[in-house]
C-alpha positions in Angstrom: -26.5 2.2 -12.1 -27.9 2.4 -8.6 -25.7 5.3 -7.7 -26.5 7.6 -10.6 -29.2 9.8 -8.9 -27.6 10.1 -5.4 -26.6 13.4 -4.0 -23.9 14.5 -1.6 -24.7 13.1 1.8 -26.9 10.2 0.6 -25.9 6.7 1.8 -24.3 4.9 -1.1 -23.1 1.7 0.5 -24.5 0.1 3.6 -23.7 -3.2 5.4 -26.2 -4.5 8.0 -25.4 -7.3 10.4 -22.4 -8.7 8.4 -21.1 -11.9 9.9 -18.3 -13.9 8.3 -16.9 -17.1 9.8 -13.9 -19.2 9.0 -12.9 -22.5 10.7 -12.3 -21.7 14.3 -12.8 -18.0 14.1 -15.5 -15.4 13.6 -13.8 -12.7 11.5 -16.8 -10.3 11.3 -19.6 -10.4 13.9 -22.8 -8.5 13.1 -21.0 -5.5 11.7 -23.1 -2.4 10.7 -21.4 0.1 8.4 -22.4 2.9 6.0 -20.7 5.4 3.7 -22.2 8.5 2.2 -21.5 10.3 -1.1 -18.7 12.8 -0.6 -17.7 11.2 2.7 -14.3 9.8 3.8 -15.3 7.1 6.4 -12.2 5.4 7.8 -12.2 1.9 9.2 -9.6 1.5 11.9 -8.4 -1.7 13.6 -5.4 -3.6 14.6 -4.1 -6.6 12.6 -6.7 -9.4 12.9 -9.5 -7.0 13.8 -11.6 -8.1 10.7 -10.9 -5.1 8.4 -9.7 -7.1 5.4 -12.5 -9.6 5.7 -15.1 -6.8 5.8 -13.4 -5.1 2.8 -13.6 -8.3 0.8 -17.3 -8.8 1.7 -18.1 -5.3 0.5 -16.2 -5.9 -2.7 -17.7 -9.3 -3.5 -14.7 -11.4 -2.8 -16.3 -13.1 0.1 -20.0 -13.9 0.6 -21.2 -13.1 4.1 -22.7 -15.9 6.2 -25.2 -13.5 7.6 -26.2 -9.9 6.9 -27.2 -7.7 4.0 -25.5 -5.2 1.7 -27.3 -2.2 0.1 -26.1 -0.1 -2.7 -28.0 3.2 -3.2 -30.7 1.8 -0.9 -31.2 -1.4 -2.9 -30.3 -4.7 -1.5 -27.6 -6.5 -3.6 -26.1 -10.0 -3.6 -22.5 -9.9 -4.9 -21.5 -13.2 -6.4 -18.0 -11.8 -7.4 -16.1 -8.5 -7.5 -17.4 -8.0 -11.1 -20.9 -7.4 -9.6 -19.5 -4.8 -7.2 -17.5 -3.1 -10.0 -20.6 -2.9 -12.2 -22.4 -1.1 -9.4 -19.7 1.5 -9.0 -17.6 0.0 -6.2 -13.8 0.0 -6.7 -11.1 -1.4 -4.5 -7.4 -0.5 -4.2 -5.5 -3.4 -2.7 -2.6 -3.0 -0.3 -0.6 -5.4 -2.4 -0.7 -4.2 -6.0 -2.7 -6.1 -8.6 -0.6 -4.8 -11.5 1.4 -6.4 -14.3 5.0 -5.1 -14.0 6.0 -5.7 -17.6 3.0 -3.8 -19.0 2.7 0.0 -19.3 0.7 2.2 -17.0 -2.1 2.7 -19.6 -2.2 -1.0 -20.4 -2.7 -1.8 -16.8 -5.5 0.7 -16.3 -7.6 -0.4 -19.3 -6.8 -4.2 -19.0 -10.0 -6.2 -18.8 -12.3 -3.1 -19.1 -15.2 -3.6 -21.6 -14.7 0.0 -22.8 -11.2 -1.0 -24.2 -12.9 -3.1 -26.9 -11.3 -5.8 -29.1 -8.9 -3.3 -30.7 -7.3 -1.0 -28.1 -7.9 2.7 -28.7 -4.9 4.0 -26.7 -5.4 7.6 -27.8 -8.9 7.8 -26.5 -8.0 6.0 -23.3 -5.0 8.3 -22.8 -7.3 11.4 -23.1 -9.8 9.9 -20.6 -7.1 9.0 -18.1 -5.3 12.4 -18.5 -8.7 14.0 -17.6 -8.8 11.9 -14.4 -5.2 12.8 -13.5 -5.9 16.5 -13.9 -9.2 16.3 -12.0 -7.7 14.5 -9.0 -4.1 15.6 -9.0 -2.3 12.5 -10.1 1.0 12.6 -12.0 2.1 9.4 -13.8 3.7 8.6 -17.1 1.2 6.5 -19.0 3.9 5.0 -21.2 6.2 3.9 -18.4 6.4 0.3 -17.4 4.9 -0.5 -14.0 8.2 -2.0 -12.8 9.9 1.4 -13.3 7.5 3.2 -11.0 7.8 4.1 -7.3 5.3 2.8 -4.8 3.4 6.1 -4.8 3.1 6.0 -8.6 1.9 2.4 -8.5 -0.7 3.4 -5.9 -1.9 6.2 -8.3 -2.2 3.6 -11.1 -4.4 1.4 -8.9 -6.7 4.3 -8.1 -6.9 5.4 -11.7 -7.8 1.9 -12.7 -10.7 1.9 -10.3 -11.8 5.4 -11.4 -11.6 4.5 -15.1 -14.1 1.7 -14.4 -16.5 4.3 -13.0 -16.0 3.8 -9.3 -18.3 6.0 -7.1 -17.2 4.2 -3.9 -13.5 3.6 -3.4 -12.3 1.0 -0.8 -8.6 1.4 0.0 -6.7 -1.1 2.0 -3.8 0.5 4.0 -3.4 3.2 1.3 -0.2 4.8 2.8 1.5 1.7 4.2 4.4 1.6 1.6 4.5 5.3 0.8 7.1 8.0 1.8 5.8 11.0 3.7 5.8 13.1 0.6 4.0 10.5 -1.4 1.5 10.2 1.4 0.8 13.9 1.3 0.2 13.8 -2.4 -2.2 10.9 -2.0 -4.2 12.5 0.8 -4.6 15.6 -1.3 -6.0 13.5 -4.1 -8.3 11.6 -1.7 -9.7 15.0 -0.5 -10.2 16.0 -4.1 -12.2 12.8 -4.8 -14.4 13.3 -1.8 -15.1 16.9 -2.9 -16.4 15.4 -6.2 -18.9 13.3 -4.3 -16.9 10.0 -4.3 -17.3 7.9 -1.2 -13.9 6.9 0.2 -13.4 4.0 2.6 -9.7 3.8 3.8 -8.9 0.7 5.9 -6.1 1.7 8.3 -4.2 -0.1 11.0 -2.1 2.3 12.9 -1.7 5.7 11.2 -3.9 7.8 13.4 -2.8 11.2 12.3 -3.9 10.3 8.8 -7.3 9.1 10.1 -7.8 12.4 12.0 -6.7 14.5 9.0 -8.8 13.2 6.2 -11.8 11.3 7.5 -15.2 12.6 8.3 -16.2 9.6 10.4 -14.2 6.6 11.8 -15.5 3.2 12.7 -13.2 1.2 15.0 -13.1 -2.6 14.8 -11.8 -4.9 17.5 -11.9 -8.7 17.4 -14.3 -8.7 14.5 -16.8 -6.3 16.1 -17.6 -2.6 15.8 -16.7 -0.9 19.1 -17.4 2.6 18.0 -18.5 4.8 15.1 -17.9 8.5 15.7 -17.4 11.8 14.0 -13.7 12.4 13.5 -13.9 15.9 14.9 -14.8 14.3 18.3 -11.8 12.0 18.3 -8.2 12.3 19.4 -5.2 10.0 18.9 -5.5 8.9 22.5 -9.2 8.2 22.3 -8.8 6.2 19.1 -5.8 4.3 20.5 -7.8 3.3 23.6 -10.7 2.2 21.3 -8.2 0.1 19.3 -6.6 -1.8 22.2 -9.5 -1.7 24.7 -7.5 -0.1 27.6 -5.9 3.2 28.8 -2.7 4.1 27.0 0.1 6.5 28.0 1.6 8.7 25.2 5.1 9.3 26.5 8.4 8.4 24.8 11.9 9.2 25.9 14.6 9.4 23.3 18.0 8.5 24.7 21.2 10.1 23.5 23.1 7.5 21.5 26.8 7.6 21.3 28.1 6.9 17.8 30.6 4.0 17.7 32.9 2.7 15.0 32.2 3.6 11.3 30.4 0.7 9.6 29.4 1.9 6.2 31.0 4.6 4.0 29.9 5.8 0.6 32.3 7.9 -1.5 31.3 9.8 -4.6 28.7 7.3 -5.6 27.0 7.7 -9.0 24.4 5.4 -10.7 21.8 5.4 -13.5 18.1 4.8 -13.1 16.1 2.2 -15.0 15.4 4.8 -17.6 19.2 5.5 -18.1 19.3 9.0 -16.6 21.6 10.1 -13.8 19.8 9.0 -10.5 22.9 9.4 -8.2 25.6 12.0 -8.7 28.6 11.8 -6.4 26.8 10.9 -3.2 28.9 10.6 -0.1 28.1 9.8 3.6 29.0 7.4 6.4 27.1 5.5 9.1 28.4 4.4 12.5 27.5 1.8 15.0 24.4 2.7 17.1 23.1 5.2 14.5 19.8 5.4 12.6 20.6 7.3 9.4 17.6 8.7 7.5 17.5 9.6 3.9 14.7 11.9 2.7 13.6 13.2 -0.6 10.7 13.5 -3.1 10.0 10.3 -4.9 12.2 9.7 -7.9 15.2 11.6 -6.6 17.6 8.6 -6.3 16.5 6.9 -3.0 15.6 3.6 -4.7 18.7 3.6 -6.8 20.9 4.4 -3.7 19.4 1.5 -1.7 19.8 -0.9 -4.6 23.4 0.0 -5.1 24.1 -0.5 -1.4 22.3 -3.9 -1.5 24.3 -5.0 -4.6 21.2 -5.0 -6.8 22.3 -2.1 -9.0 25.7 -1.4 -10.5 27.5 1.8 -9.6 28.7 3.9 -12.4 31.5 5.3 -10.3 32.4 5.8 -6.6 33.0 3.3 -3.8 31.1 1.5 -1.0 33.1 0.4 2.1 32.0 -1.9 4.9 34.4 -1.6 7.8 37.0 -0.2 5.4 36.6 -3.2 3.0 35.7 -2.2 -0.5 32.5 -4.1 -1.4 31.6 -2.0 -4.5 31.8 -5.0 -6.8 30.5 -7.7 -4.4 27.2 -9.5 -5.2 24.0 -9.1 -3.2 24.4 -12.6 -1.7 28.0 -11.8 -0.6 26.9 -8.5 1.0 24.1 -10.4 2.8 26.7 -12.8 4.2 28.8 -9.8 5.3 25.9 -8.4 7.3 24.0 -6.1 5.0 20.2 -6.7 5.1 17.7 -5.2 2.6 14.0 -4.7 3.2 12.4 -3.5 -0.1 9.4 -1.3 -0.4 7.6 -3.9 -2.5 7.4 -6.6 0.1 5.3 -9.0 -2.0 6.9 -8.6 -5.4 10.5 -8.3 -4.3 10.8 -9.1 -0.6 9.0 -12.4 -0.3 7.3 -15.2 -2.2 3.6 -15.1 -1.1 2.9 -18.8 -1.8 5.9 -20.0 0.2 5.8 -20.7 3.9 7.5 -18.5 6.5 10.3 -21.2 6.9 10.9 -21.4 3.1 11.0 -17.6 2.8 13.3 -17.1 5.7 15.8 -19.7 4.5 16.0 -18.6 0.9 19.3 -16.9 1.6 20.8 -20.0 3.1 20.9 -22.0 -0.1 24.8 -22.0 0.1 24.9 -23.3 3.7 25.3 -27.0 4.1 23.7 -26.8 7.6 20.4 -25.9 5.8 20.6 -27.4 2.3 21.7 -30.8 1.3 22.0 -31.5 -2.4 19.6 -28.7 -3.2 17.0 -29.8 -0.6 16.0 -27.8 2.4 16.4 -29.5 5.8 13.0 -28.3 7.3 13.8 -29.8 10.7 
């Protein structure tokens, strides 16, 4: 491989003058970028700045209209992501590319030539356990992917890339769906990977504290162009924000005191099982009032997901009650709860929260199938 003899600090991946056009828009315009072995080089930009397009060019999903890509100092021409993977470039997508019904270990080795015609799960398990120990990941290799938290799914995606021999790891919005504690664990693992000479390229939209904490350099994109590339130690949240938006910003927020109104939701002694049939909730009680933002914190796997799903009507309660304005809704369906005014935004926005191939109108009106104003004999009135 082109990266075998490189040392820490050597340039492993370089883009020169990358331009990518789509009908009516120039997504990337003469972008220069490089990443060194052992470096965390963040790419920062608002939605539409061209980050995803550049990422897909570097991974071989798109072919640039202009410009060149170099791996280990050698010019390359990616015809597909397979070419990039063979040269040691891995990518962790924002929206998971996993098969929910398969186990963790099956997802990691799926499609890898090393797996062979007959799967040697024992050998694969030993190799993956080594990667977990080396980089601080904790995941049950026998668990089904659908049973995992978002943080655990993220770990599986990273392990899949590392198992394929990635020396450069491109990460699209790596913390977007993670809790603060899951984020902290991931950042620790990213730092461990960089200490082992991996080159990490996180693409981040807004989470500036994360950029400042983990990256060595940061490149800022705006409207498809590089507006700055600086050492992170020379940057601040304010300076990065001004580079992002192209104008001065004022960091000042005032938090008003909110008066709590009438009680809306009440939970009494709620208990529920997890997907693995162990006690996830044990006699949980709380109430939420009008005008209130009620936060729930905890390490991943301590019942947050089960609690939310019970409240949304997606998981059955073993015992306890849920009240909406003093009306017992414990046995009501999810659609009935939605009609009563309980909305649910899942962590898995693509797999659970929406249908990616449907239009915005079709997704938005999915819950209106019972309403004659929207559906007539099973057909949506688009107008």
